[in-house]
Z-matrix of the N, CA and C atoms (Angstrom, degrees):
N
C 1 1.419
C 2 1.548 1 106.16
N 3 1.295 2 113.65 1 138.26
C 4 1.477 3 119.24 2 -175.86
C 5 1.521 4 107.13 3 -126.67
N 6 1.325 5 115.85 4 130.63
C 7 1.455 6 121.45 5 179.32
C 8 1.535 7 108.11 6 -128.19
N 9 1.339 8 115.98 7 129.33
C 10 1.473 9 121.76 8 178.46
C 11 1.528 10 107.03 9 -94.03
N 12 1.303 11 116.08 10 128.50
C 13 1.482 12 122.16 11 179.60
C 14 1.521 13 106.91 12 -122.54
N 15 1.340 14 114.47 13 126.49
C 16 1.489 15 119.61 14 177.62
C 17 1.527 16 109.37 15 -94.28
N 18 1.364 17 115.54 16 126.58
C 19 1.446 18 122.42 17 178.89
C 20 1.528 19 109.03 18 -119.65
N 21 1.336 20 120.25 19 174.82
C 22 1.466 21 123.88 20 -177.76
C 23 1.514 22 113.24 21 -62.83
N 24 1.253 23 117.63 22 -37.56
C 25 1.457 24 119.27 23 -176.59
C 26 1.523 25 113.15 24 -105.13
N 27 1.349 26 117.51 25 15.59
C 28 1.453 27 118.60 26 176.47
C 29 1.538 28 111.07 27 153.23
N 30 1.283 29 113.29 28 -169.91
C 31 1.477 30 121.28 29 -178.85
C 32 1.514 31 108.36 30 -116.03
N 33 1.260 32 115.24 31 135.16
C 34 1.439 33 120.57 32 176.23
C 35 1.508 34 109.75 33 -110.36
N 36 1.343 35 116.47 34 139.55
C 37 1.470 36 121.63 35 171.31
C 38 1.514 37 106.92 36 -105.24
N 39 1.336 38 116.47 37 120.20
C 40 1.441 39 122.12 38 -178.80
C 41 1.547 40 107.64 39 -109.77
N 42 1.280 41 115.25 40 127.68
C 43 1.465 42 121.40 41 179.45
C 44 1.496 43 109.13 42 -112.03
N 45 1.352 44 115.58 43 140.82
C 46 1.471 45 120.44 44 178.11
C 47 1.519 46 109.84 45 -135.29
N 48 1.304 47 115.26 46 149.52
C 49 1.467 48 120.80 47 -179.81
C 50 1.525 49 106.82 48 -138.00
N 51 1.390 50 118.04 49 140.93
C 52 1.452 51 119.05 50 -179.51
C 53 1.529 52 110.82 51 -66.43
N 54 1.336 53 115.57 52 153.59
C 55 1.473 54 120.68 53 177.83
C 56 1.521 55 108.40 54 -62.12
N 57 1.251 56 120.33 55 133.94
C 58 1.453 57 124.67 56 -178.68
C 59 1.495 58 112.06 57 84.33
N 60 1.313 59 119.76 58 -0.86
C 61 1.449 60 123.23 59 177.71
C 62 1.505 61 111.52 60 90.29
N 63 1.348 62 113.36 61 177.20
C 64 1.444 63 120.97 62 -177.63
C 65 1.534 64 111.63 63 -72.09
N 66 1.274 65 119.62 64 -26.65
C 67 1.474 66 124.05 65 -175.54
C 68 1.513 67 110.64 66 -70.79
N 69 1.340 68 119.83 67 -34.58
C 70 1.464 69 121.99 68 -174.48
C 71 1.526 70 112.21 69 -61.47
N 72 1.325 71 119.73 70 -34.73
C 73 1.463 72 121.69 71 178.37
C 74 1.528 73 110.86 72 -69.92
N 75 1.296 74 117.08 73 -36.91
C 76 1.467 75 121.41 74 178.19
C 77 1.506 76 110.06 75 -70.24
N 78 1.353 77 116.07 76 -40.43
C 79 1.448 78 120.24 77 -178.92
C 80 1.539 79 110.93 78 -61.35
N 81 1.335 80 116.76 79 -38.57
C 82 1.463 81 120.55 80 177.89
C 83 1.522 82 110.62 81 -60.10
N 84 1.319 83 117.26 82 -45.69
C 85 1.466 84 120.95 83 178.89
C 86 1.539 85 111.14 84 -64.39
N 87 1.347 86 115.93 85 -39.74
C 88 1.465 87 119.02 86 177.30
C 89 1.513 88 110.82 87 -62.49
N 90 1.314 89 117.88 88 -44.51
C 91 1.471 90 121.69 89 178.96
C 92 1.537 91 110.96 90 -62.98
N 93 1.311 92 115.89 91 -39.83
C 94 1.473 93 119.63 92 178.40
C 95 1.530 94 110.34 93 -61.20
N 96 1.339 95 116.93 94 -45.77
C 97 1.454 96 119.64 95 -179.53
C 98 1.523 97 111.65 96 -69.10
N 99 1.312 98 117.35 97 -33.15
C 100 1.486 99 119.86 98 177.05
C 101 1.517 100 109.66 99 -65.80
N 102 1.347 101 117.55 100 -45.03
C 103 1.436 102 120.99 101 -179.91
C 104 1.524 103 110.49 102 -65.98
N 105 1.333 104 118.37 103 -40.65
C 106 1.462 105 121.26 104 178.10
C 107 1.521 106 109.96 105 -63.50
N 108 1.314 107 118.37 106 -41.30
C 109 1.472 108 122.29 107 178.77
C 110 1.501 109 111.15 108 -64.68
N 111 1.333 110 115.95 109 -41.99
C 112 1.462 111 120.87 110 178.35
C 113 1.542 112 111.46 111 -62.97
N 114 1.320 113 116.03 112 -43.63
C 115 1.459 114 120.85 113 178.29
C 116 1.536 115 110.40 114 -61.98
N 117 1.349 116 115.89 115 -43.64
C 118 1.456 117 119.92 116 178.43
C 119 1.514 118 111.22 117 -63.26
N 120 1.325 119 118.66 118 -41.86
C 121 1.459 120 121.99 119 178.08
C 122 1.514 121 110.92 120 -63.15
N 123 1.330 122 117.21 121 -41.83
C 124 1.449 123 121.24 122 177.95
C 125 1.509 124 112.10 123 -62.75
N 126 1.344 125 116.30 124 -43.56
C 127 1.448 126 121.25 125 177.54
C 128 1.533 127 111.28 126 -62.67
N 129 1.307 128 116.12 127 -44.16
C 130 1.450 129 120.98 128 178.30
C 131 1.538 130 111.78 129 -62.10
N 132 1.313 131 116.08 130 -41.27
C 133 1.499 132 120.64 131 178.08
C 134 1.522 133 109.30 132 -64.45
N 135 1.318 134 118.27 133 -40.89
C 136 1.455 135 121.50 134 179.17
C 137 1.530 136 111.67 135 -64.03
N 138 1.318 137 116.32 136 -42.65
C 139 1.482 138 119.83 137 178.07
C 140 1.514 139 110.86 138 -63.76
N 141 1.309 140 117.31 139 -42.74
C 142 1.478 141 121.25 140 177.87
C 143 1.509 142 111.30 141 -64.19
N 144 1.325 143 117.68 142 -37.24
C 145 1.463 144 121.50 143 176.08
C 146 1.537 145 110.14 144 -62.84
N 147 1.325 146 116.56 145 -45.55
C 148 1.471 147 119.27 146 179.40
C 149 1.513 148 112.11 147 -63.58
N 150 1.333 149 117.00 148 -39.41
C 151 1.476 150 120.02 149 176.80
C 152 1.527 151 110.46 150 -63.31
N 153 1.339 152 116.81 151 -42.53
C 154 1.464 153 119.80 152 177.64
C 155 1.503 154 112.41 153 -62.62
N 156 1.330 155 117.82 154 -39.25
C 157 1.448 156 122.22 155 176.78
C 158 1.519 157 111.73 156 -62.00
N 159 1.327 158 114.54 157 -42.56
C 160 1.473 159 121.58 158 -179.08
C 161 1.528 160 110.33 159 -63.87
N 162 1.339 161 116.90 160 -44.75
C 163 1.445 162 120.93 161 178.95
C 164 1.529 163 110.63 162 -64.12
N 165 1.321 164 116.75 163 -43.01
C 166 1.442 165 122.45 164 178.70
C 167 1.548 166 110.49 165 -60.84
N 168 1.303 167 116.20 166 -44.26
C 169 1.473 168 120.62 167 -179.95
C 170 1.507 169 110.19 168 -64.39
N 171 1.338 170 118.08 169 -41.15
C 172 1.466 171 122.28 170 178.23
C 173 1.514 172 110.99 171 -63.51
N 174 1.306 173 117.68 172 -41.94
C 175 1.476 174 121.03 173 179.10
C 176 1.532 175 109.39 174 -65.03
N 177 1.321 176 118.26 175 -42.03
C 178 1.456 177 121.28 176 178.81
C 179 1.545 178 110.29 177 -63.37
N 180 1.322 179 115.30 178 -41.36
C 181 1.486 180 120.58 179 177.10
C 182 1.524 181 111.12 180 -60.80
N 183 1.333 182 116.99 181 -42.25
C 184 1.467 183 122.26 182 178.73
C 185 1.545 184 109.59 183 -63.26
N 186 1.314 185 116.90 184 -42.22
C 187 1.481 186 119.99 185 178.15
C 188 1.537 187 110.32 186 -63.82
N 189 1.331 188 116.64 187 -42.52
C 190 1.486 189 120.00 188 179.38
C 191 1.534 190 109.94 189 -62.95
N 192 1.316 191 117.88 190 -42.76
C 193 1.455 192 121.52 191 179.14
C 194 1.536 193 110.44 192 -62.26
N 195 1.312 194 118.04 193 -43.44
C 196 1.439 195 122.10 194 179.35
C 197 1.513 196 110.82 195 -62.98
N 198 1.334 197 116.88 196 -41.89
C 199 1.462 198 122.12 197 178.80
C 200 1.546 199 109.50 198 -64.71
N 201 1.332 200 117.28 199 -42.16
C 202 1.460 201 119.70 200 179.04
C 203 1.530 202 110.97 201 -66.88
N 204 1.334 203 117.08 202 -36.34
C 205 1.464 204 120.11 203 178.14
C 206 1.527 205 110.50 204 -63.06
N 207 1.312 206 116.66 205 -42.04
C 208 1.480 207 121.28 206 178.98
C 209 1.543 208 108.40 207 -62.53
N 210 1.325 209 117.42 208 -43.92
C 211 1.480 210 120.25 209 179.30
C 212 1.533 211 110.80 210 -61.58
N 213 1.316 212 116.90 211 -43.53
C 214 1.478 213 120.24 212 179.20
C 215 1.536 214 110.30 213 -62.53
N 216 1.308 215 117.75 214 -42.77
C 217 1.467 216 120.57 215 178.03
C 218 1.536 217 110.62 216 -62.84
N 219 1.334 218 117.36 217 -41.43
C 220 1.468 219 119.30 218 178.63
C 221 1.505 220 111.52 219 -62.36
N 222 1.333 221 116.66 220 -43.93
C 223 1.462 222 119.72 221 178.11
C 224 1.520 223 111.76 222 -64.17
N 225 1.345 224 116.86 223 -41.06
C 226 1.457 225 120.34 224 -179.50
C 227 1.533 226 109.75 225 -63.93
N 228 1.338 227 117.85 226 -43.17
C 229 1.456 228 120.35 227 177.82
C 230 1.521 229 112.67 228 -64.26
N 231 1.333 230 115.78 229 -35.57
C 232 1.450 231 119.46 230 177.84
C 233 1.532 232 109.80 231 -66.53
N 234 1.351 233 118.13 232 -41.91
C 235 1.465 234 120.74 233 177.21
C 236 1.510 235 111.20 234 -64.86
N 237 1.352 236 117.18 235 -42.89
C 238 1.438 237 120.79 236 179.88
C 239 1.533 238 110.52 237 -62.04
N 240 1.313 239 116.13 238 -43.13
C 241 1.476 240 120.11 239 177.37
C 242 1.502 241 111.25 240 -61.06
N 243 1.305 242 117.09 241 -41.43
C 244 1.468 243 121.08 242 178.35
C 245 1.510 244 111.60 243 -62.96
N 246 1.322 245 115.81 244 -43.03
C 247 1.475 246 120.20 245 -179.64
C 248 1.535 247 110.33 246 -66.93
N 249 1.324 248 117.57 247 -37.27
C 250 1.460 249 119.40 248 176.77
C 251 1.519 250 110.60 249 -64.89
N 252 1.313 251 116.00 250 -43.62
C 253 1.479 252 120.13 251 177.50
C 254 1.533 253 110.85 252 -60.84
N 255 1.349 254 116.89 253 -41.54
C 256 1.460 255 120.24 254 179.09
C 257 1.518 256 110.26 255 -64.34
N 258 1.331 257 118.34 256 -34.78
C 259 1.430 258 121.03 257 -179.31
C 260 1.539 259 111.36 258 -74.73
N 261 1.328 260 117.12 259 -34.52
C 262 1.468 261 120.35 260 -176.05
C 263 1.540 262 113.04 261 -84.44
N 264 1.312 263 117.62 262 -25.42
C 265 1.484 264 119.82 263 -176.34
C 266 1.526 265 112.89 264 -57.03
N 267 1.340 266 120.28 265 -49.40
C 268 1.472 267 118.76 266 -178.66
C 269 1.529 268 111.47 267 -66.27
N 270 1.320 269 116.03 268 -37.59
C 271 1.475 270 118.96 269 -178.81
C 272 1.559 271 108.02 270 -65.96
N 273 1.302 272 117.19 271 -42.52
C 274 1.478 273 120.92 272 178.47
C 275 1.535 274 110.44 273 -60.90
N 276 1.320 275 115.20 274 -42.07
C 277 1.459 276 119.44 275 179.18
C 278 1.538 277 111.47 276 -63.42
N 279 1.325 278 114.64 277 -43.33
C 280 1.483 279 119.39 278 179.77
C 281 1.516 280 110.86 279 -66.34
N 282 1.325 281 117.46 280 -38.00
C 283 1.483 282 119.93 281 177.13
C 284 1.513 283 111.24 282 -65.43
N 285 1.330 284 116.86 283 -38.46
C 286 1.474 285 120.79 284 177.40
C 287 1.537 286 109.01 285 -61.84
N 288 1.329 287 115.34 286 -44.88
C 289 1.498 288 120.69 287 179.19
C 290 1.532 289 109.93 288 -62.13
N 291 1.344 290 116.74 289 -40.17
C 292 1.451 291 119.81 290 179.31
C 293 1.520 292 110.83 291 -63.42
N 294 1.323 293 117.80 292 -41.19
C 295 1.439 294 120.58 293 177.89
C 296 1.528 295 111.53 294 -61.50
N 297 1.308 296 116.41 295 -42.72
C 298 1.464 297 120.83 296 177.65
C 299 1.530 298 111.13 297 -61.59
N 300 1.353 299 116.14 298 -38.13
C 301 1.456 300 121.88 299 -177.49
C 302 1.531 301 110.60 300 -67.32
N 303 1.345 302 116.50 301 -34.93
C 304 1.452 303 118.26 302 -178.46
C 305 1.524 304 111.87 303 -66.93
N 306 1.308 305 117.75 304 -22.74
C 307 1.451 306 120.51 305 179.27
C 308 1.534 307 112.71 306 -83.91
N 309 1.322 308 116.93 307 -11.11
C 310 1.468 309 120.78 308 179.89
C 311 1.555 310 107.72 309 -117.91
N 312 1.304 311 117.53 310 111.53
C 313 1.482 312 121.47 311 -175.94
C 314 1.542 313 111.68 312 -59.71
N 315 1.303 314 119.37 313 -30.59
C 316 1.489 315 120.45 314 -178.63
C 317 1.539 316 111.34 315 -70.48
N 318 1.354 317 117.00 316 -19.04
C 319 1.474 318 120.13 317 -177.34
C 320 1.528 319 112.67 318 -94.58
N 321 1.343 320 118.30 319 -6.80
C 322 1.459 321 120.75 320 -177.15
C 323 1.536 322 114.08 321 -57.79
N 324 1.329 323 120.53 322 -36.89
C 325 1.479 324 119.31 323 177.07
C 326 1.537 325 113.10 324 -62.12
N 327 1.321 326 117.16 325 -30.32
C 328 1.467 327 120.52 326 179.64
C 329 1.529 328 112.25 327 -79.90
N 330 1.329 329 117.21 328 -13.65
C 331 1.464 330 121.88 329 -177.24
C 332 1.533 331 111.62 330 -62.79
N 333 1.313 332 116.58 331 -33.80
C 334 1.479 333 120.08 332 178.43
C 335 1.524 334 110.81 333 -62.44
N 336 1.304 335 118.40 334 -41.28
C 337 1.481 336 119.75 335 179.95
C 338 1.515 337 111.21 336 -67.89
N 339 1.334 338 117.87 337 -34.05
C 340 1.471 339 121.22 338 177.30
C 341 1.515 340 110.13 339 -66.09
N 342 1.354 341 116.60 340 -45.22
C 343 1.466 342 119.73 341 178.45
C 344 1.513 343 112.14 342 -65.72
N 345 1.340 344 116.87 343 -37.06
C 346 1.472 345 120.04 344 176.65
C 347 1.549 346 109.77 345 -62.75
N 348 1.335 347 115.58 346 -40.59
C 349 1.463 348 118.99 347 -179.80
C 350 1.534 349 110.81 348 -65.06
N 351 1.336 350 116.63 349 -38.54
C 352 1.470 351 120.25 350 176.97
C 353 1.513 352 109.59 351 -61.47
N 354 1.332 353 115.28 352 -45.34
C 355 1.478 354 119.17 353 179.27
C 356 1.535 355 111.12 354 -62.47
N 357 1.332 356 115.80 355 -41.75
C 358 1.450 357 119.75 356 -179.29
C 359 1.529 358 112.67 357 -63.34
N 360 1.345 359 114.25 358 -43.20
C 361 1.483 360 118.49 359 178.02
C 362 1.535 361 111.46 360 -63.28
N 363 1.349 362 115.51 361 -39.71
C 364 1.457 363 118.39 362 179.68
C 365 1.534 364 108.94 363 -66.83
N 366 1.324 365 118.30 364 -42.01
C 367 1.486 366 120.37 365 179.34
C 368 1.546 367 109.96 366 -64.74
N 369 1.304 368 116.07 367 -40.53
C 370 1.477 369 119.96 368 178.21
C 371 1.527 370 110.28 369 -60.29
N 372 1.316 371 115.42 370 -45.01
C 373 1.471 372 119.17 371 -179.53
C 374 1.506 373 110.46 372 -66.23
N 375 1.337 374 118.51 373 -43.43
C 376 1.462 375 121.16 374 -179.89
C 377 1.531 376 111.12 375 -63.95
N 378 1.340 377 117.21 376 -39.40
C 379 1.462 378 120.41 377 179.33
C 380 1.524 379 110.19 378 -67.02
N 381 1.314 380 116.18 379 -37.92
C 382 1.494 381 117.95 380 179.92
C 383 1.524 382 109.58 381 -67.36
N 384 1.328 383 118.35 382 -41.36
C 385 1.464 384 122.02 383 178.35
C 386 1.533 385 111.00 384 -62.55
N 387 1.330 386 115.60 385 -37.77
C 388 1.460 387 119.90 386 177.97
C 389 1.529 388 109.91 387 -65.49
N 390 1.336 389 115.39 388 -40.85
C 391 1.464 390 119.43 389 178.54
C 392 1.528 391 111.94 390 -63.75
N 393 1.338 392 115.99 391 -41.44
C 394 1.428 393 119.66 392 178.10
C 395 1.505 394 110.22 393 -63.38
N 396 1.317 395 117.98 394 -41.64
C 397 1.471 396 121.89 395 179.39
C 398 1.504 397 111.69 396 -63.10
N 399 1.361 398 117.25 397 -31.22
C 400 1.467 399 120.21 398 -178.72
C 401 1.535 400 111.48 399 -93.54
N 402 1.298 401 117.49 400 -2.55
C 403 1.462 402 121.49 401 172.87
C 404 1.530 403 115.10 402 78.73
N 405 1.289 404 120.24 403 30.25
C 406 1.451 405 121.17 404 178.73
C 407 1.504 406 112.24 405 -161.48
N 408 1.338 407 114.46 406 -162.14
C 409 1.452 408 118.31 407 176.82
C 410 1.504 409 108.67 408 -89.81
N 411 1.317 410 115.27 409 162.44
C 412 1.466 411 120.69 410 -174.48
C 413 1.518 412 107.40 411 -141.71
N 414 1.328 413 119.06 412 125.35
C 415 1.465 414 118.97 413 178.76
C 416 1.524 415 110.61 414 -69.58
N 417 1.320 416 117.34 415 133.27
C 418 1.439 417 122.37 416 -179.53
C 419 1.519 418 108.46 417 -115.57
N 420 1.301 419 116.64 418 122.04
C 421 1.455 420 121.52 419 175.89
C 422 1.538 421 107.37 420 -118.21
N 423 1.307 422 117.81 421 110.79
C 424 1.463 423 119.39 422 -178.31
C 425 1.538 424 110.44 423 -69.05
N 426 1.321 425 116.38 424 149.20
C 427 1.479 426 121.56 425 -179.69
C 428 1.528 427 111.07 426 -80.62
N 429 1.305 428 117.69 427 -32.94
C 430 1.450 429 120.00 428 -175.35
C 431 1.510 430 110.27 429 -93.09
N 432 1.308 431 115.19 430 167.26
C 433 1.461 432 120.17 431 -179.48
C 434 1.504 433 113.30 432 -88.74
N 435 1.322 434 118.99 433 1.18
C 436 1.458 435 120.83 434 -176.16
C 437 1.513 436 111.27 435 -88.22
N 438 1.323 437 116.91 436 -175.00
C 439 1.449 438 125.67 437 170.11
C 440 1.523 439 116.27 438 44.84
N 441 1.290 440 118.63 439 -85.50
C 442 1.477 441 123.96 440 -175.80
C 443 1.519 442 107.19 441 -96.37
N 444 1.316 443 116.45 442 126.32
C 445 1.439 444 119.32 443 -172.94
C 446 1.532 445 113.82 444 -101.78
N 447 1.322 446 119.47 445 -9.34
C 448 1.472 447 120.38 446 -178.28
C 449 1.508 448 109.72 447 -144.16
N 450 1.340 449 115.20 448 170.03
C 451 1.449 450 120.25 449 175.29
C 452 1.513 451 110.05 450 -65.76
N 453 1.304 452 117.51 451 140.46
C 454 1.446 453 119.14 452 178.23
C 455 1.537 454 108.00 453 -130.52
N 456 1.319 455 114.89 454 159.24
C 457 1.454 456 120.02 455 175.37
C 458 1.527 457 105.45 456 -114.65
N 459 1.315 458 114.05 457 122.59
C 460 1.467 459 119.57 458 -177.64
C 461 1.527 460 109.94 459 -84.38
N 462 1.333 461 118.66 460 129.94
C 463 1.457 462 120.38 461 172.95
C 464 1.510 463 109.67 462 -76.07
N 465 1.307 464 115.31 463 145.81
C 466 1.460 465 119.71 464 179.18
C 467 1.483 466 112.04 465 -108.95
């Protein structure tokens, strides 16, 4: 830096230079920008890491939900299968008894009551399923005079 100073007996030129030279001031600015860039890069890397963790956690959660859904469906199918077996077991037993009755002529008069009971159980089951489908209770009036003697309301 050069400064001209006018005095009474002439002009003086005064020159000044920063301590450490002209490069030291520029180097400080360069270091400042390097540190600021490094801090920005670190912050950006941290944000990207957090986003990656969030995506990974969401994917894991989706996998867990899918696995739980499969387990729920398996349990539901197991319960439905059990209920179907419970519904078919008495009918199968009655049909077996009816077959045995057809082989014995003395039992043929009782065969009608067995077939009526099979029909009644089937109607009872169908009415209950209809009630479940409609979301409430359903009055059931059997057609035959056996087994159930009055209208009933099935709890769901």
